[in-house]
C-alpha positions as CSV (number, residue, x, y, z in Angstrom):
1,M,16.3,21.3,-25.1
2,K,12.8,21.3,-23.7
3,I,12.1,20.7,-20.0
4,T,9.2,18.3,-19.7
5,T,7.4,17.4,-16.5
6,S,6.1,14.0,-17.8
7,I,7.8,11.2,-19.5
8,R,4.5,10.5,-21.2
9,E,4.9,13.6,-23.3
10,L,7.8,12.0,-25.2
11,S,7.4,9.9,-28.3
12,L,8.8,6.4,-28.6
13,G,12.5,6.3,-29.3
14,S,13.1,9.8,-27.8
15,V,16.3,10.5,-26.0
16,A,16.0,12.5,-22.8
17,I,17.9,13.1,-19.6
18,V,16.8,13.1,-16.0
19,A,16.5,16.7,-14.9
20,G,15.2,16.1,-11.4
21,Y,12.2,14.7,-9.4
22,S,8.7,15.9,-8.7
23,L,8.2,16.8,-5.1
24,V,4.7,15.3,-5.2
25,Y,6.3,11.9,-5.6
26,G,9.2,12.4,-3.2
27,G,8.9,8.9,-1.7
28,Y,10.1,7.4,-5.0
29,V,13.3,9.4,-5.3
30,G,15.4,6.8,-3.5
31,R,14.0,4.0,-5.6
32,L,14.8,5.9,-8.8
33,M,18.3,6.7,-7.7
34,S,18.9,3.1,-6.9
35,K,17.9,2.2,-10.5
36,G,20.5,4.6,-11.8
37,L,18.2,7.5,-12.6
38,I,20.1,10.4,-11.1
39,P,20.0,13.9,-12.6
40,G,22.0,14.1,-15.8
41,T,21.4,10.4,-16.8
42,P,20.4,10.0,-20.4
43,F,17.8,7.4,-21.4
44,I,15.8,6.3,-24.4
45,L,12.0,5.7,-24.2
46,L,11.1,2.2,-25.4
47,N,7.5,1.6,-24.4
48,L,4.6,3.6,-23.0
49,S,1.9,1.0,-23.3
50,L,2.7,-1.5,-20.6
51,A,0.1,-2.7,-18.1
52,E,-1.0,-0.3,-15.4
53,G,0.7,2.7,-16.8
54,A,4.3,1.4,-16.5
55,V,6.9,2.6,-19.0
56,Q,10.1,0.9,-20.3
57,I,13.3,2.8,-20.8
58,M,16.9,2.0,-21.8
59,L,19.8,3.3,-19.8
60,Q,23.4,3.1,-21.1
61,E,23.7,-0.7,-20.5
62,K,20.3,-1.9,-19.2
63,I,16.6,-1.8,-19.9
64,I,14.3,-1.0,-16.9
65,T,10.6,-0.8,-16.3
66,L,9.2,2.0,-14.2
67,S,5.9,1.8,-12.4
68,K,3.4,4.6,-13.1
69,P,4.3,6.6,-10.0
70,E,8.0,6.1,-10.6
71,A,7.6,7.5,-14.2
72,N,5.5,10.3,-12.8
73,A,8.2,11.2,-10.3
74,L,10.7,12.0,-13.0
75,C,11.3,15.5,-14.4
76,I,13.1,15.2,-17.7
77,E,14.6,17.2,-20.5
78,D,13.9,16.1,-24.0
79,L,17.0,16.2,-26.1
80,A,15.2,16.3,-29.5
81,E,15.9,19.2,-31.7
82,D,12.8,21.4,-32.3
83,D,12.4,22.0,-36.0
């Protein structure tokens, strides 16, 4: 596992889990938690090229779009195996 500070470092289709939140974007933590993005939550990255820096991810049973600051607030762990 590789701890990553930015969701934008992932490639499309990558599976990752939420490791925590960036303190710089602390005001977005409640919003992320209400969307189901609590530490330990797995997700799949679907789209990085939405308008205004938004990203789209798939949780277990739903697809959500995160604004640029919401995406920046996530600290994640990439579950991809390093070759």
